[in-house]
C-alpha positions in Angstrom: -19.2 36.4 28.2 -15.8 36.2 26.5 -15.8 32.4 26.7 -19.3 32.3 25.2 -18.1 34.4 22.3 -15.0 32.2 21.8 -17.2 29.1 21.9 -19.5 30.6 19.3 -16.5 31.2 17.0 -15.5 27.6 17.4 -18.9 26.3 16.6 -19.3 28.7 13.7 -16.5 26.8 11.9 -18.4 23.5 12.4 -21.6 25.1 11.1 -20.0 26.5 7.9 -19.8 24.6 4.6 -16.4 23.2 3.8 -16.8 21.4 0.5 -13.2 22.0 -0.6 -10.0 22.0 1.4 -9.2 25.6 0.9 -6.4 27.3 2.7 -8.7 29.7 4.4 -10.9 26.9 5.7 -8.0 24.9 7.0 -6.4 27.9 8.7 -9.7 28.7 10.4 -9.9 25.1 11.5 -6.5 25.4 13.3 -7.6 28.6 14.9 -10.8 27.1 16.1 -9.0 24.1 17.7 -6.5 26.4 19.4 -9.4 28.4 20.9 -11.2 25.2 21.9 -8.1 24.1 23.8 -8.2 27.3 25.9 -11.8 27.0 27.0 -12.9 25.8 30.4 -15.3 23.1 29.2 -16.3 19.9 30.9 -14.8 16.6 29.6 -18.1 15.7 28.0 -18.5 19.0 26.3 -14.9 19.1 25.0 -15.2 15.5 23.7 -18.4 16.0 21.8 -17.0 19.1 20.1 -13.7 17.4 19.3 -15.5 14.4 17.9 -17.4 16.7 15.4 -14.1 18.4 14.5 -12.5 15.0 13.9 -15.2 14.0 11.4 -15.0 17.3 9.5 -11.2 17.3 9.4 -11.3 13.8 7.9 -13.5 15.1 5.2 -11.0 17.9 4.4 -8.2 15.3 4.3 -10.2 13.2 1.8 -10.6 16.2 -0.4 -6.9 17.2 -0.1 -5.8 13.6 -0.8 -7.5 13.8 -4.2 -5.4 16.9 -5.1 -2.2 15.5 -3.8 -2.7 12.3 -5.7 -2.4 14.1 -9.1 0.2 16.7 -8.1 3.9 16.6 -8.9 6.8 17.9 -7.0 7.7 20.5 -5.9 4.2 21.2 -4.6 2.7 24.6 -5.2 3.0 26.9 -2.2 -0.7 26.8 -1.6 -1.0 23.0 -1.7 2.0 22.6 0.6 0.6 25.1 3.1 -2.8 23.4 3.1 -1.1 20.0 3.8 1.0 21.3 6.6 -1.8 23.2 8.3 -4.1 20.2 8.0 -1.5 18.0 9.6 -1.1 20.6 12.4 -4.9 20.4 12.9 -4.7 16.6 13.4 -2.0 17.2 16.0 -4.2 19.6 17.9 -7.0 17.0 17.7 -4.8 14.3 19.2 -3.7 16.6 22.0 -7.3 17.5 22.7 -8.4 13.9 23.0 -5.5 13.1 25.3 -6.4 16.1 27.4 -10.0 14.8 27.7 -8.7 11.5 29.1 -6.0 12.9 31.3 -8.1 15.8 32.6 -9.1 15.8 36.3 -12.7 16.7 35.4 -13.4 13.3 33.8 -17.1 12.5 34.4 -19.0 9.3 34.9 -21.1 10.2 31.9 -18.1 10.2 29.6 -16.9 6.9 31.0 -20.2 5.3 30.5 -20.9 6.5 26.9 -17.3 6.4 25.7 -14.6 4.3 27.5 -11.4 6.2 27.9 -9.6 3.8 25.6 -12.0 4.8 22.8 -11.1 8.4 23.3 -7.4 7.5 23.2 -8.1 5.6 20.0 -9.3 8.9 18.4 -6.1 10.5 19.6 -4.0 7.8 17.9 -6.2 8.0 14.8 -5.5 11.7 14.7 -1.8 11.2 14.9 -2.1 8.5 12.1 -4.0 11.0 10.0 -1.3 13.6 10.7 1.4 11.2 9.5 -0.6 10.3 6.4 -1.2 13.9 5.3 2.5 14.7 5.6 3.6 11.5 3.8 1.2 12.3 0.9 2.9 15.7 0.6 6.4 14.0 0.7 7.1 16.0 3.8 9.2 14.6 6.7 7.2 13.8 9.9 7.9 16.1 12.8 10.5 14.8 15.2 8.1 14.5 18.2 5.3 12.6 16.4 6.7 9.1 17.2 7.3 9.9 20.8 3.8 11.4 21.1 2.3 8.3 19.5 4.2 5.9 21.8 3.1 7.9 24.9 -0.5 7.9 23.6 -0.3 4.1 23.1 1.0 3.5 26.6 -1.9 5.4 28.2 -4.1 2.4 27.6 -1.7 -0.3 26.3 -2.9 -2.8 28.9 -6.6 -2.4 27.9 -7.4 -5.6 26.1 -11.0 -4.6 25.4 -10.0 -2.1 22.7 -7.6 -3.6 20.1 -8.4 -0.8 17.7 -5.8 1.4 19.5 -3.0 -1.0 18.8 -4.3 -1.6 15.3 -4.1 2.1 14.5 -0.6 2.4 15.8 0.4 -0.7 13.8 -0.9 0.9 10.6 1.1 4.0 11.3 4.2 1.8 11.8 3.5 -0.2 8.6 3.3 3.0 6.5 6.7 4.2 7.8 8.3 0.8 7.2 7.0 0.8 3.6 9.1 3.8 2.8 6.4 6.3 1.8 8.9 8.6 0.1 9.4 5.9 -2.6 5.7 6.0 -3.7 3.7 8.6 -5.5 0.8 10.2 -3.5 -1.6 8.1 -5.6 0.2 4.9 -4.8 0.5 5.8 -1.1 -3.3 6.4 -1.0 -3.7 2.8 -2.3 -1.5 1.6 0.6 -3.4 3.6 3.2 -6.7 2.2 1.9 -5.3 -1.4 2.0 -4.1 -1.0 5.6 -7.5 0.3 6.7 -9.3 -2.6 5.1 -7.2 -5.4 6.7 -6.6 -6.6 10.3 -3.3 -5.4 11.8 -0.7 -8.0 11.4 2.4 -6.7 13.2 4.2 -8.6 15.9 5.4 -6.8 19.0 8.6 -8.2 20.5 10.5 -7.7 23.7 13.9 -6.1 23.4 15.2 -8.8 25.7 14.4 -11.5 23.2 16.7 -12.8 20.4 15.5 -10.4 17.7 15.0 -11.5 14.0 16.8 -9.8 11.2 13.5 -8.3 10.0 12.9 -6.5 13.3 12.5 -2.7 13.7 12.8 -0.6 16.8 11.7 2.7 18.3 13.4 4.5 21.2 10.8 6.2 23.3 13.4 8.5 24.8 14.3 10.0 21.4 12.3 11.7 18.8 13.2 9.4 15.9 11.4 7.2 13.4 11.6 3.4 13.4 15.0 1.9 12.5 15.7 -1.4 10.9 17.7 -3.7 13.3 19.7 -4.9 10.2 20.7 -1.3 9.4 21.2 0.3 12.8 21.7 -1.4 16.2 19.8 0.2 19.2 21.8 1.8 22.1 23.3 -1.0 24.2 22.1 0.5 27.5 18.5 1.1 26.4 16.1 -1.5 27.7 12.8 0.3 27.2 12.7 0.0 23.4 9.6 -0.7 21.4 10.5 -3.5 19.0 8.2 -4.9 16.2 8.3 -7.2 13.2 6.2 -6.7 10.0 6.8 -10.1 8.6 3.2 -11.4 9.3 1.9 -8.3 7.4 4.2 -9.1 4.5 3.0 -12.7 4.4 -0.7 -11.6 4.4 -0.1 -9.1 1.6 1.5 -11.7 -0.6 -1.4 -14.1 0.1 -3.7 -11.3 -1.0 -1.6 -10.8 -4.2 -1.8 -14.5 -5.0 -5.5 -14.5 -4.5 -6.0 -11.4 -6.7 -3.8 -12.9 -9.4 -6.0 -16.1 -9.4 -9.1 -14.0 -10.1 -10.6 -13.7 -6.6 -12.7 -10.5 -6.4 -11.4 -7.9 -4.0 -14.7 -7.8 -2.1 -14.3 -11.5 -1.2 -11.0 -10.6 0.5 -12.3 -7.5 2.1 -10.2 -5.3 0.0 -11.1 -2.0 -1.8 -12.3 -2.2 -5.5 -9.0 -0.6 -6.7 -7.3 -3.9 -5.8 -8.2 -5.1 -9.3 -5.8 -2.5 -10.9 -2.2 -3.3 -11.8 -1.0 -0.1 -10.0 -2.6 -1.2 -6.7 -1.0 -4.7 -7.0 2.4 -3.2 -7.9 2.2 -0.9 -4.9 1.2 -3.7 -2.5 4.0 -5.9 -3.9 6.7 -3.3 -3.2 5.3 -2.7 0.3 5.3 -6.4 1.0 9.0 -6.7 0.1 9.8 -3.9 2.6 7.5 -5.3 5.3 9.4 -8.6 4.9 12.6 -7.0 6.1 15.0 -4.4 4.9 16.6 -5.3 1.6 20.4 -5.7 1.9 22.3 -3.1 -0.1 24.4 -4.8 -2.7 26.5 -1.8 -3.6 28.6 0.4 -1.3 27.7 4.0 -1.1 30.4 6.6 -1.4 30.3 10.2 -0.2 30.3 12.7 -3.0 30.2 16.4 -3.5 29.8 17.5 -7.1 27.3 19.4 -9.3 25.1 17.9 -12.0 22.4 19.0 -14.3 19.0 17.4 -14.2 16.4 17.4 -17.0 13.1 16.3 -15.6 11.1 17.1 -18.7 10.8 13.9 -20.8 10.0 15.9 -23.9 13.1 18.1 -23.5 15.3 15.2 -22.8 14.2 13.4 -25.9 15.1 16.5 -27.9 18.5 16.9 -26.1 19.3 13.3 -27.1 18.7 14.1 -30.8 15.0 13.1 -31.1 14.4 15.2 -34.2 17.8 15.0 -35.7 18.6 18.7 -35.0 21.5 20.1 -33.1 21.6 22.8 -30.5 18.3 21.8 -29.0 19.4 23.0 -25.5 19.1 26.5 -26.8 15.5 25.9 -27.7 14.8 24.5 -24.2 16.8 26.7 -21.9 14.7 26.3 -18.8 14.4 22.5 -18.9 17.4 21.8 -16.7 18.2 22.5 -13.1 21.3 22.4 -10.9 21.8 19.7 -8.2 24.5 18.5 -5.8 25.3 14.8 -5.5 25.9 13.9 -1.9 26.5 10.1 -2.2 26.6 7.6 -5.1 27.1 4.0 -5.9 27.4 2.1 -9.2 23.6 1.8 -9.3 22.4 5.3 -8.3 22.7 8.7 -6.7 21.4 10.8 -3.8 21.2 14.5 -4.5 19.5 17.7 -3.6 18.3 20.7 -5.6 20.5 23.8 -5.7 19.2 26.1 -8.4 17.0 26.4 -11.5 13.4 25.7 -12.3 12.4 22.2 -11.3 8.9 20.8 -11.9 7.2 17.5 -12.7 9.0 15.3 -10.2 7.4 12.2 -8.8 8.5 8.7 -7.9 8.7 6.4 -11.0 9.5 9.2 -13.6 12.6 9.0 -15.8 14.9 11.9 -16.1 18.3 12.9 -17.6 21.4 13.6 -15.6 24.8 14.8 -16.6 27.9 16.5 -15.2 27.9 20.3 -15.5 29.0 21.4 -19.0 29.2 17.7 -20.2 27.7 16.5 -23.4 26.4 13.0 -22.5 23.1 12.5 -20.7 22.6 9.4 -18.4 19.0 8.2 -17.9 17.9 7.7 -14.3 14.7 6.6 -12.6 13.3 8.6 -9.6 13.2 6.1 -6.7 12.7 8.5 -3.7 11.5 12.1 -3.3 11.7 14.1 -0.1 10.8 17.8 0.3 11.4 19.5 3.6 10.0 22.8 2.2 9.3 24.3 -1.2 13.0 25.4 -1.5 14.5 22.0 -0.6 14.1 18.8 -2.6 16.0 15.6 -2.3 16.1 12.8 -4.8 17.2 9.2 -4.8 18.0 8.1 -8.4 18.5 4.7 -9.9 20.9 4.7 -12.9 19.1 3.0 -15.8 21.5 3.7 -18.7 24.8 5.7 -19.0 23.7 6.8 -22.5 20.6 6.7 -24.6 19.4 7.6 -28.1 16.1 9.3 -28.9 14.0 7.3 -31.4 10.5 6.8 -32.5 8.5 3.6 -32.7 5.5 2.9 -34.9 3.4 -0.2 -34.2 2.4 -2.1 -37.4 -1.2 -1.3 -38.3 -1.1 2.2 -36.9 -0.3 5.5 -38.5 1.2 7.3 -35.6 4.6 7.0 -34.0 5.6 7.6 -30.4 8.8 9.0 -28.9 11.1 6.6 -27.0 14.6 6.3 -25.6 16.8 3.4 -26.9 18.8 2.0 -24.1 22.0 0.3 -25.2 22.7 -3.4 -24.4 24.7 -4.2 -21.2 26.4 -7.5 -21.8 27.9 -7.5 -18.3 24.3 -7.6 -16.9 23.2 -10.1 -19.7 20.8 -7.4 -20.8 20.1 -6.6 -24.5 18.8 -3.4 -26.0 15.6 -2.0 -24.5 13.2 0.8 -25.1 11.9 3.3 -22.6 8.5 5.0 -23.3 5.8 6.8 -21.4 3.3 4.7 -19.5 0.7 3.1 -21.8 2.8 2.9 -25.0 3.9 -0.7 -24.7 2.0 -3.4 -26.4 3.0 -6.9 -27.8 3.6 -7.1 -31.5 5.7 -5.8 -34.3 6.8 -2.3 -34.8 9.2 -0.1 -36.8 12.0 1.6 -35.0 12.9 5.0 -36.4 16.1 6.9 -35.6 16.8 10.3 -37.1 20.3 11.7 -37.0 22.6 13.7 -39.3 23.2 10.7 -41.6 19.5 10.2 -42.3 16.5 8.3 -41.0 17.3 4.7 -39.9 14.4 2.2 -40.1 14.3 -1.3 -38.6 11.5 -3.8 -38.1 11.3 -5.2 -34.6 9.4 -7.5 -32.3 8.5 -6.5 -28.7 9.8 -8.7 -25.9 9.1 -8.8 -22.2 8.1 -5.8 -20.2 11.2 -5.4 -18.0 9.9 -2.5 -15.8 6.9 -0.3 -15.5 6.0 2.4 -13.0 3.1 4.9 -12.8 5.0 7.1 -15.4 7.2 4.9 -17.7 7.6 1.5 -19.3 10.9 -0.3 -20.2 10.7 -3.3 -22.5 12.9 -5.7 -24.4 12.8 -6.1 -28.1 14.5 -7.9 -31.0 15.4 -6.6 -34.4 13.8 -8.6 -37.2 15.4 -7.0 -40.3 18.6 -5.3 -41.1 18.7 -1.6 -40.5 18.0 0.6 -43.6 18.8 4.2 -44.2 16.7 6.8 -46.0 
């Protein structure tokens, strides 16, 4: 009688409407899966219920992905909890599917209708979905996930009739190698959709072979993510490594990029409609570079231990840099900065984590200001990597764009409005002239007037746009040339 009541509670969640991925709905999902795991059901019964849960959980993930795609870091407590609970639900699903296969009560009916390898595929797909959900939330994967995935793979690794199992594991590997912490959730969703649309192109190698520079490895005896062979050598005594190479995937991605650039419709290539967008192609290009092998670091990293201030608000930074010609603007924007600790640095960037102060609006590709505590000069940096273990801990990887900058305005000829921008000084050592940094969507070829407002007056200069040097989902940096001498009003 108690088991029947418990089963009714499980089925009640499946019967209810779940149009949105609310915290209450996701928490009840986890509870229902835990109850299901404790019930004495036959393999056929358990599998059919798990299959329905898998479909409904995928629907919740699709809904949550839409929310994560437009969110900035740090995530709200509610959104973070929903992502973590949904990831935990996928983990329970994976364990449930494996239990169906490994259970002693496997029936001939289940074998006939669903080969065990198909059931294991659903387990691997659940683990892949768990990884996706956490990556979209910029949350590290749990330590045991890779070991769980390898064990699941090896349950039916020799089954040649079901390549989907290996394909799903390969997609999971490809996402990890692409460095998901360096993409926004929106960009990562593009990458997930791309990998689902193409055949898996990852080469599995033997650890006894002569391994290429581009190889990666997993140690099944340790709960660790994939490591690049070029960055870390595996233990010398370990012979049971899982080794793979993403170079074939990189080659295929670049072929797709070339086809898209030539005007081939995405549908012809089997790609999603979003492949026509510039953001999709930029995301795929960055991923292809990483699949082709780890990029060799050109600059030595040094350990560091000092405090800095970060201004993540573009509007406040523009004012701090004298955008309206007024002084003491930091008094007018007292909550725009936060305190961080630099842990390592190079001539090109910094790694740091949040210590104190309000911090909002972070995402990969945004520009922000950084300065030493109580210093006057702001450097301009680009967010290259974001990681958040929990709502109270955020790590950033920053690329130094300019050691100084000036707040200006630019007005394109033929328009009445002006837009704020940051004037980045020339760097002769890098053979780089002056450049302008604006928010995404402000660059356009043509002539414009550059306006700089300081204590000596308003400085005007007619200019011509040059090449677009960098653009991300948030900002654009472009070259320009001055066409007329600077005048003062």
